[in-house]
C-alpha positions in Angstrom: 23.3 -59.7 11.6 21.1 -57.0 9.7 20.4 -58.2 6.2 21.0 -55.5 3.6 18.1 -54.8 1.0 19.4 -54.9 -2.5 17.7 -53.9 -5.9 18.1 -56.7 -8.2 16.6 -55.2 -11.4 19.3 -52.7 -12.3 17.4 -51.5 -15.7 14.2 -50.5 -13.5 16.7 -48.8 -10.9 18.2 -46.9 -13.7 14.8 -46.0 -15.6 13.4 -44.5 -12.2 16.8 -42.6 -11.4 17.0 -41.4 -15.3 14.6 -38.8 -15.3 16.0 -37.1 -12.3 19.4 -37.1 -13.6 18.1 -35.7 -16.9 16.7 -32.6 -14.9 19.7 -32.2 -12.8 22.0 -32.1 -15.8 20.0 -30.0 -18.1 18.8 -27.6 -15.4 22.2 -27.2 -13.5 25.1 -29.0 -14.7 25.0 -27.7 -18.4 24.0 -24.1 -17.5 26.8 -24.2 -14.8 29.4 -25.6 -17.7 28.2 -23.0 -20.3 28.7 -20.1 -17.7 32.0 -21.2 -16.9 33.0 -21.3 -20.7 31.5 -18.0 -21.3 33.2 -16.4 -18.4 36.7 -17.3 -19.8 35.7 -16.2 -23.3 34.5 -13.0 -24.8 31.2 -13.8 -26.3 30.3 -11.6 -29.2 26.6 -9.6 -28.6 25.1 -11.1 -31.6 27.0 -14.5 -32.0 30.0 -15.4 -34.3 32.2 -17.3 -32.2 34.0 -17.2 -28.6 37.5 -15.8 -27.9 39.6 -17.1 -25.0 40.4 -14.1 -22.9 41.5 -16.2 -19.5 40.5 -13.9 -16.6 39.9 -10.7 -18.5 36.3 -10.9 -17.4 36.8 -11.4 -13.6 39.3 -8.5 -13.7 36.3 -6.3 -15.2 34.1 -7.7 -12.5 36.4 -7.0 -9.5 37.6 -3.9 -10.8 34.1 -2.3 -11.0 33.1 -0.3 -8.2 29.4 -0.6 -9.3 29.9 -4.3 -8.7 31.1 -4.1 -5.1 28.3 -1.7 -4.5 26.0 -4.5 -5.7 27.8 -6.9 -3.3 27.3 -4.6 -0.4 23.6 -4.1 -1.0 23.0 -8.0 -1.5 24.7 -8.8 1.7 22.8 -6.0 3.6 19.5 -7.2 1.8 20.2 -11.0 2.4 21.0 -10.4 6.2 18.1 -8.2 6.9 15.5 -10.2 5.2 16.6 -13.4 6.7 16.6 -12.0 10.4 13.2 -10.3 9.6 11.2 -13.4 8.3 12.9 -15.7 10.7 11.9 -13.6 13.9 8.2 -12.9 12.3 8.0 -16.7 11.5 9.1 -17.9 14.9 6.8 -15.6 16.7 3.8 -16.9 14.6 4.7 -20.6 15.0 4.9 -20.1 18.9 1.6 -18.4 19.1 0.0 -21.0 16.9 1.6 -24.0 18.6 -0.2 -22.9 22.0 -3.6 -23.9 19.9 -5.2 -20.7 20.8 -8.8 -20.6 19.3 -8.9 -20.3 15.3 -5.2 -21.8 15.2 -6.5 -24.3 12.3 -7.3 -21.0 10.5 -4.0 -19.5 11.0 -2.0 -22.3 9.6 -3.5 -22.0 6.4 -3.6 -18.2 6.2 0.2 -17.9 7.5 1.2 -20.1 4.8 -0.5 -18.3 1.9 2.4 -15.6 1.4 4.7 -18.5 0.2 2.4 -19.8 -2.6 2.7 -16.4 -4.4 5.4 -15.9 -7.1 8.0 -13.4 -6.5 6.6 -11.1 -9.2 3.1 -11.0 -7.7 4.8 -10.0 -4.2 6.9 -7.4 -5.7 3.6 -6.0 -7.5 1.6 -6.1 -4.6 4.4 -4.3 -2.5 4.6 -1.7 -5.1 1.2 -0.7 -5.1 0.5 -1.2 -1.2 3.7 1.0 -0.4 3.2 3.3 -3.4 3.8 7.1 -1.9 0.8 8.3 -4.1 -2.0 5.7 -4.0 -1.1 3.3 -1.3 -2.0 3.5 2.6 1.4 5.5 3.1 0.1 8.3 1.1 -2.1 8.9 4.0 1.0 9.6 6.0 2.7 11.4 3.2 0.2 14.1 3.5 1.2 14.7 7.0 4.9 14.4 6.7 5.6 15.3 3.0 8.5 13.3 1.5 8.6 10.8 4.3 8.7 7.8 2.1 9.3 7.6 -1.5 10.9 4.4 -2.9 11.0 6.0 -6.3 13.7 8.7 -5.1 15.1 7.5 -1.6 17.5 4.5 -1.9 17.0 3.6 1.7 13.4 3.4 1.4 13.6 1.3 -1.8 15.9 -1.1 -0.1 13.7 -1.3 2.8 10.9 -2.0 0.5 12.4 -4.8 -1.3 13.6 -6.4 2.4 9.9 -6.1 3.5 8.7 -8.0 0.3 11.4 -10.6 0.5 10.8 -11.4 4.2 7.0 -11.5 3.6 7.3 -14.0 1.0 9.5 -16.4 3.0 7.3 -16.0 6.4 4.9 -18.9 5.4 7.7 -21.4 4.6 9.7 -20.6 7.7 6.4 -20.8 9.6 5.9 -24.3 8.4 9.1 -25.6 9.6 9.1 -23.9 12.7 5.5 -25.0 13.7 6.7 -28.6 12.7 9.9 -28.5 15.2 7.6 -27.2 18.0 4.9 -29.7 17.6 7.8 -32.5 17.8 8.7 -31.1 21.2 6.9 -33.4 24.2 4.3 -31.5 25.6 5.4 -32.9 28.9 8.5 -30.5 28.8 6.3 -27.4 28.6 3.9 -29.0 31.2 6.7 -29.5 33.5 8.0 -26.1 33.0 4.7 -24.3 33.9 4.4 -26.9 37.1 7.7 -25.2 38.0 6.7 -21.7 37.8 7.9 -20.7 34.5 5.6 -18.3 32.3 4.7 -18.6 28.7 7.6 -16.5 27.5 10.1 -18.2 30.1 9.1 -21.5 28.5 9.3 -20.3 25.2 12.8 -18.8 25.8 14.5 -21.5 27.7 12.8 -24.9 26.6 11.3 -24.3 23.3 13.6 -22.3 21.3 17.0 -24.2 22.1 15.2 -27.5 21.0 14.5 -26.0 17.6 17.8 -24.6 16.8 18.6 -27.7 14.1 15.5 -26.1 12.3 16.8 -22.6 12.9 20.0 -23.3 11.2 18.7 -25.2 8.3 16.2 -22.1 7.7 19.1 -19.7 8.0 21.0 -21.4 5.3 17.8 -21.8 3.0 16.8 -18.0 3.5 20.3 -16.3 2.8 20.9 -18.6 -0.4 17.1 -17.6 -1.4 17.8 -14.1 -0.8 20.7 -14.1 -3.1 19.3 -16.1 -6.1 15.3 -15.7 -6.0 15.0 -12.2 -5.5 15.1 -11.2 -9.3 11.3 -11.0 -9.2 10.8 -8.8 -6.4 13.6 -6.4 -7.2 12.5 -6.1 -11.2 8.8 -5.4 -10.4 9.3 -3.2 -7.4 12.2 -0.9 -8.1 14.2 -2.2 -11.3 17.3 -1.7 -9.2 17.1 1.9 -8.6 16.9 4.7 -7.4 20.5 5.3 -8.3 21.5 1.3 -7.9 20.3 1.6 -4.4 18.6 -2.0 -5.0 20.8 -3.4 -7.5 21.4 -6.5 -6.1 23.9 -9.0 -7.6 21.3 -11.4 -9.2 20.0 -8.4 -10.9 23.1 -7.0 -12.3 23.8 -10.2 -13.8 20.5 -9.6 -15.6 21.1 -5.8 -16.5 24.9 -6.7 -17.8 24.0 -9.9 -19.7 20.5 -9.3 -21.2 20.4 -5.2 -21.4 23.9 -4.8 -22.0 24.5 -7.6 -24.2 27.9 -8.4 -22.2 27.1 -12.2 -21.8 30.8 -13.0 -20.8 30.8 -10.3 -18.0 27.4 -11.5 -16.8 28.6 -15.3 -16.7 31.7 -14.3 -14.8 29.2 -12.3 -12.3 27.3 -15.6 -11.9 30.1 -17.8 -11.0 31.3 -15.2 -8.5 27.9 -15.4 -7.0 27.8 -19.1 -7.0 31.2 -19.1 -5.1 30.0 -16.5 -2.6 26.8 -18.6 -1.9 29.2 -21.6 -1.4 31.2 -20.0 0.7 28.7 -18.5 2.9 27.0 -21.9 3.3 30.5 -23.1 4.2 31.0 -20.5 7.3 27.6 -21.4 8.2 28.2 -25.1 8.8 31.7 -24.5 9.9 30.8 -21.7 12.7 27.0 -21.4 13.2 26.4 -25.2 13.3 28.7 -25.5 16.6 26.0 -23.6 18.5 23.2 -26.0 17.2 22.5 -29.0 19.6 20.9 -32.0 17.9 18.6 -34.2 20.3 
């Protein structure tokens, strides 16, 4: 019979748990409760009390064509950035896992993008891909107007997708590399002895075995693309041009802090939270079926 380990000193256990519980309450439950309260009330721009309005704010959200445009752009942004970052990260992890010359240096340099804050990434991409001063300006000299995120909505959306994907590559790379290194070397050696080439071993042996890590990263990347993309959008495009990069999280900021409509912004934040929960449920319900845990 297995003996259970118990913690006899309850006061010490409570003291150890209390700081974490306070952080969760102050930075998650309290703001969520305030957002729920504001979403069902009408908050005056300069204070002075709230008026209960029920679903009025949500009717304003769902009846706004600009909001649905924001949802569409956010979905495109999240899917494209997730796919791009995962593909690049898994390719880098596969090559580093082969222990090519200099692989220790690659481990360090490939992780560096994740150490940068989102505004710094947005500022760097804004200058690098500037049509007037960046390296793209040389291309624009031969093809005038080919690239201009300030005027072309497609270019602006592509720019923030590249920035978001680049910022997540390092995070994904570490997890993929750890998953690959957990695979016994004997499996790859056996495949090589059977005549399977490098690409064949990657596709048939290594990639199927890291599907649990891939599923985890899909959930994390999509969630991050919805909630942590504000810094990149704000510094790089400011939601423009013509709302082409006005993501849901950025629209919450513009309506709440610039438009002073806190109740409408609170309703949008609740909708965003529900959307993320729904997407996570769908991923666990359908995508996880294809994941094989060993």
